[in-house]
C-alpha positions as CSV (number, residue, x, y, z in Angstrom):
1,M,-29.7,-20.7,54.3
2,K,-27.2,-23.5,54.8
3,C,-29.4,-25.8,52.6
4,I,-29.3,-23.2,49.7
5,V,-25.4,-22.9,49.9
6,L,-25.1,-26.7,49.9
7,L,-27.3,-27.0,46.8
8,L,-25.3,-24.4,45.0
9,A,-22.0,-26.2,45.8
10,I,-23.4,-29.5,44.5
11,C,-24.6,-27.9,41.2
12,L,-21.2,-26.2,40.6
13,T,-19.4,-29.4,41.2
14,A,-21.7,-31.3,38.8
15,C,-21.2,-28.7,36.1
16,G,-17.4,-28.8,36.5
17,R,-17.4,-32.5,36.3
18,S,-19.6,-32.5,33.1
19,S,-17.3,-30.0,31.4
20,G,-14.2,-32.1,32.3
21,D,-15.9,-35.2,31.0
22,A,-16.6,-33.4,27.7
23,E,-13.0,-32.3,27.3
24,T,-11.6,-35.7,28.0
25,S,-14.1,-37.4,25.6
26,Y,-13.0,-35.1,22.7
27,E,-10.6,-36.7,20.3
28,K,-9.0,-35.2,17.3
29,P,-10.1,-36.7,13.9
30,R,-7.8,-39.3,12.4
31,T,-6.5,-39.5,8.9
32,S,-7.0,-42.6,6.9
33,V,-3.7,-44.0,5.5
34,T,-2.3,-47.0,3.7
35,L,1.1,-48.4,4.4
36,T,4.2,-49.6,2.6
37,H,7.7,-50.9,3.5
38,V,11.2,-50.4,2.4
39,T,12.3,-53.0,-0.1
40,P,15.7,-53.9,-1.5
41,G,16.3,-53.5,-5.2
42,R,18.0,-51.7,-8.0
43,I,17.0,-48.6,-10.0
44,R,17.4,-48.3,-13.7
45,S,19.0,-44.9,-14.2
46,E,17.2,-43.0,-16.8
47,I,17.1,-39.6,-18.5
48,V,13.9,-37.7,-19.1
49,L,13.3,-36.0,-22.4
50,S,10.4,-34.2,-24.1
51,G,8.8,-35.1,-27.3
52,T,6.0,-34.1,-29.8
53,T,3.6,-36.1,-31.9
54,V,4.0,-35.6,-35.7
55,Y,2.3,-37.1,-38.7
56,Q,5.0,-37.6,-41.3
57,N,2.7,-38.3,-44.3
58,K,0.2,-35.5,-44.9
59,T,-1.7,-34.6,-48.0
60,I,-3.1,-31.2,-48.8
61,V,-6.3,-31.4,-50.9
62,T,-6.5,-28.6,-53.3
63,A,-9.2,-27.1,-55.7
64,P,-8.7,-28.4,-59.3
65,I,-10.5,-25.4,-60.9
66,P,-11.6,-21.9,-59.9
67,S,-15.0,-22.5,-58.3
68,F,-17.5,-21.9,-55.6
69,I,-17.7,-24.5,-52.7
70,S,-21.2,-25.9,-52.8
71,E,-20.8,-28.7,-50.3
72,V,-18.4,-29.6,-47.5
73,N,-18.4,-33.2,-46.1
74,V,-15.3,-33.0,-43.7
75,Q,-14.5,-31.6,-40.3
76,P,-11.3,-31.8,-38.2
77,G,-10.7,-35.1,-36.6
78,M,-12.9,-37.0,-39.1
79,K,-11.6,-40.3,-40.5
80,V,-12.0,-40.7,-44.2
81,E,-11.5,-43.6,-46.6
82,A,-9.9,-43.6,-50.1
83,G,-12.5,-42.3,-52.6
84,Q,-14.7,-40.7,-50.1
85,L,-16.4,-37.4,-51.1
86,L,-14.8,-34.5,-49.4
87,Y,-16.0,-31.4,-51.3
88,K,-18.4,-30.5,-54.1
89,L,-17.3,-27.5,-56.2
90,E,-19.4,-25.5,-58.6
91,S,-17.7,-23.7,-61.6
92,K,-18.5,-20.0,-62.3
93,E,-20.0,-21.0,-65.6
94,H,-22.4,-23.5,-64.0
95,R,-23.5,-21.0,-61.4
96,A,-24.2,-18.5,-64.2
97,L,-26.3,-21.1,-66.1
98,S,-27.9,-22.7,-63.1
99,G,-31.4,-21.8,-64.4
100,E,-31.0,-24.0,-67.4
101,P,-32.3,-27.6,-66.8
102,Q,-29.9,-29.2,-69.3
103,E,-26.9,-27.7,-67.4
104,N,-27.9,-29.4,-64.0
105,R,-25.2,-32.0,-64.3
106,L,-22.5,-29.9,-65.9
107,G,-19.9,-27.8,-64.1
108,M,-20.1,-29.7,-60.8
109,V,-16.8,-31.1,-59.6
110,A,-16.4,-33.8,-56.9
111,V,-13.2,-33.7,-54.8
112,R,-12.5,-37.1,-53.2
113,A,-9.8,-38.5,-50.9
114,A,-6.9,-40.0,-52.7
115,A,-6.1,-42.2,-49.7
116,S,-7.4,-43.1,-46.3
117,G,-6.5,-40.9,-43.4
118,I,-7.7,-38.4,-40.8
119,V,-8.6,-34.8,-41.4
120,T,-6.3,-32.5,-39.5
121,S,-7.5,-29.2,-40.7
122,V,-10.3,-27.7,-42.9
123,M,-9.4,-24.4,-44.6
124,Q,-12.5,-23.6,-46.7
125,Q,-16.2,-23.7,-46.1
126,T,-19.5,-23.7,-48.1
127,G,-20.0,-20.6,-50.2
128,S,-16.4,-19.6,-50.5
129,F,-14.8,-18.9,-53.9
130,V,-11.5,-20.5,-54.4
131,A,-8.9,-20.2,-57.1
132,E,-7.3,-23.2,-58.7
133,G,-4.7,-24.8,-56.4
134,T,-6.2,-23.4,-53.2
135,A,-5.8,-25.7,-50.2
136,L,-9.2,-27.1,-49.1
137,C,-8.2,-29.4,-46.2
138,T,-5.3,-31.5,-45.0
139,L,-5.3,-35.3,-44.5
140,A,-2.8,-37.2,-42.4
141,D,-2.0,-40.9,-42.8
142,L,-2.8,-42.5,-39.4
143,N,0.1,-45.0,-39.9
144,S,2.6,-42.2,-40.2
145,L,2.3,-41.0,-36.6
146,V,5.8,-40.7,-34.9
147,F,7.2,-39.1,-31.8
148,E,9.9,-36.5,-32.3
149,L,12.2,-36.6,-29.3
150,N,14.1,-33.5,-28.3
151,V,17.6,-34.8,-27.4
152,P,20.3,-32.5,-26.0
153,Y,23.6,-33.2,-27.8
154,E,25.4,-34.2,-24.7
155,Q,22.9,-37.0,-24.1
156,S,22.8,-38.3,-27.7
157,R,25.1,-41.2,-26.7
158,Y,22.1,-42.8,-25.0
159,I,19.8,-42.6,-28.0
160,I,20.6,-45.6,-30.1
161,P,18.5,-46.7,-33.1
162,G,16.5,-49.8,-32.2
163,K,16.6,-49.1,-28.5
164,T,13.3,-49.1,-26.6
165,C,12.1,-46.1,-24.7
166,T,9.0,-45.2,-22.6
167,I,6.6,-42.5,-23.6
168,V,4.2,-41.0,-21.0
169,L,1.2,-39.2,-22.4
170,P,-0.4,-36.2,-20.5
171,D,-3.2,-38.5,-19.2
172,A,-0.5,-40.9,-17.7
173,T,-0.9,-43.5,-20.5
174,V,2.4,-45.3,-21.0
175,L,3.5,-46.5,-24.4
176,K,6.6,-48.5,-25.4
177,A,8.4,-46.9,-28.4
178,V,11.4,-47.9,-30.5
179,I,14.0,-45.2,-31.4
180,R,14.6,-44.9,-35.1
181,T,16.8,-42.4,-36.9
182,P,17.9,-38.9,-35.9
183,L,16.9,-36.0,-38.1
184,A,19.6,-34.2,-40.0
185,T,19.1,-30.7,-38.4
186,M,19.7,-29.4,-34.9
187,N,18.3,-26.3,-33.1
188,T,21.2,-23.9,-33.1
189,A,20.0,-22.0,-30.0
190,S,19.3,-24.9,-27.6
191,Q,21.6,-27.5,-29.3
192,V,18.8,-30.0,-29.3
193,Q,18.4,-32.7,-32.0
194,Q,15.2,-34.3,-33.1
195,V,15.1,-38.1,-33.1
196,V,12.2,-40.1,-34.4
197,A,10.6,-42.9,-32.3
198,H,7.7,-45.2,-33.3
199,A,5.0,-46.5,-31.0
200,R,1.7,-48.3,-31.6
201,S,-1.1,-46.0,-30.5
202,S,-4.7,-45.0,-31.3
203,F,-5.3,-41.6,-32.7
204,L,-3.3,-38.8,-31.1
205,P,-3.5,-35.1,-32.1
206,E,-0.5,-33.6,-33.8
207,G,1.6,-31.4,-31.6
208,L,0.9,-33.3,-28.4
209,T,3.7,-32.8,-25.9
210,V,4.8,-36.1,-24.2
211,K,7.5,-37.2,-21.6
212,V,10.1,-39.7,-22.8
213,L,12.1,-41.9,-20.4
214,V,15.3,-43.5,-21.8
215,D,17.2,-46.1,-19.7
216,T,20.9,-45.5,-19.2
217,G,21.7,-48.6,-17.2
218,H,21.2,-50.2,-13.7
219,T,22.6,-48.9,-10.4
220,G,25.4,-51.2,-9.2
221,N,24.6,-52.5,-5.7
222,E,21.2,-53.2,-4.1
223,I,19.7,-50.2,-2.5
224,R,16.7,-49.5,-0.2
225,L,13.6,-48.4,-2.1
226,L,10.3,-46.8,-1.3
227,P,7.4,-45.9,-3.7
228,K,7.7,-42.2,-4.7
229,A,4.2,-41.5,-3.3
230,A,5.5,-42.3,0.2
231,V,8.1,-39.5,0.1
232,Q,7.1,-35.9,0.8
233,S,9.1,-32.7,0.1
234,D,9.0,-29.0,0.7
235,E,8.2,-26.5,-2.0
236,M,11.8,-25.9,-2.9
237,L,12.6,-29.6,-3.0
238,T,15.4,-29.1,-0.5
239,G,14.0,-31.2,2.3
240,Y,12.4,-34.7,2.2
241,W,10.6,-36.8,4.8
242,V,8.4,-39.8,5.3
243,M,5.6,-40.5,7.8
244,K,6.5,-43.6,9.9
245,L,4.1,-45.3,12.3
246,A,5.2,-45.1,15.9
247,D,2.3,-47.2,17.0
248,D,-1.0,-48.3,15.4
249,S,-2.5,-44.8,15.6
250,T,0.3,-42.3,15.5
251,A,2.5,-41.3,12.5
252,V,5.7,-39.3,13.1
253,R,7.7,-37.3,10.6
254,I,11.2,-38.8,9.7
255,P,13.6,-36.6,7.6
256,V,15.3,-38.7,4.9
257,I,18.1,-38.3,2.4
258,I,17.2,-39.6,-1.1
259,G,19.3,-40.9,-3.9
260,N,18.5,-42.1,-7.4
261,S,14.9,-42.4,-8.6
262,S,12.9,-44.0,-11.3
263,A,9.3,-43.3,-12.6
264,D,7.8,-45.0,-9.5
265,S,10.5,-45.7,-6.9
266,I,13.1,-43.6,-5.0
267,E,16.3,-44.6,-3.1
268,I,16.4,-43.9,0.6
269,V,20.1,-43.3,1.5
270,S,19.4,-42.4,5.2
271,P,18.1,-43.4,7.7
272,L,18.4,-47.1,7.6
273,F,14.8,-48.3,7.7
274,S,14.2,-52.0,8.4
275,A,11.7,-54.1,6.4
276,S,9.4,-54.2,9.4
277,D,9.1,-50.4,9.6
278,R,5.7,-49.2,8.6
279,I,5.8,-46.2,6.2
280,V,2.7,-44.2,5.2
281,L,2.0,-44.6,1.5
282,S,-1.2,-42.7,0.9
283,G,-2.8,-40.1,3.1
284,S,0.4,-38.5,4.3
285,Y,0.1,-35.2,2.4
286,A,0.2,-32.3,4.9
287,L,0.2,-34.5,7.9
288,E,1.8,-32.9,11.0
289,D,4.4,-34.7,13.2
290,S,2.8,-37.2,15.6
291,A,-0.5,-37.1,13.6
292,R,-3.3,-39.4,14.6
293,V,-4.1,-41.9,11.8
294,V,-6.3,-44.9,11.1
295,I,-4.9,-47.7,9.0
296,L,-6.9,-48.9,5.9
297,K,-6.5,-52.6,5.2
């Protein structure tokens, strides 16, 4: 009997030790992060405007005679050259006499492009009957693409003809543009004026909304900067923080006060980070305080 009790005690002790070993061997998964440091510098103060792509030179191709459309050789987005065949039209008389062999080449009208461009819209299709002067399609001169900037009147002092601005497309492509002339009209409700800017670009659809950055000057003194990606915020943008490494495997949350910012950098007003402080650049999204991390080289 004593032997049985002794064996049970040994088994229970072994099981407890095994469970404890499993608990101590468990380790929370780590998040992979990259690091950055605070750097001194200056930020160019800038205003952010919206803009829209517009083709200034557009041609509406119209039907020269009342006719049926027998052939369509265009589609939206297609590039055409001067003299290229766009439509073939068939007069009513030709259609009525189409059974006569001698009439095979009479009454057919070819509509060609007067200049090179891109087709922005196609209004008529094969088989339709159109009256004289009916719009068939619209061509835009590729070289006439401009950006119309929406400038609030109180910020118009920063919009100077000949000044360079930065245009950011929806896919994050960055273009350098030159501000030209303001248009003569203003939106009475929003008090926004349209200003034309030119930039070299491949084909862009008309009506594309873009972001426009216009410099208003440098900040005065040197300030401490971090990449924008290193700074986190709450949903209401009322609180900001960064994740700072306490050691090689632990990141702690540090609340910060921010100042001016540019497209890629942000000023850290407080606290006073040193150049040796290691700040998490990527991988910090949704990290908890004292999170376990692994540093990517």
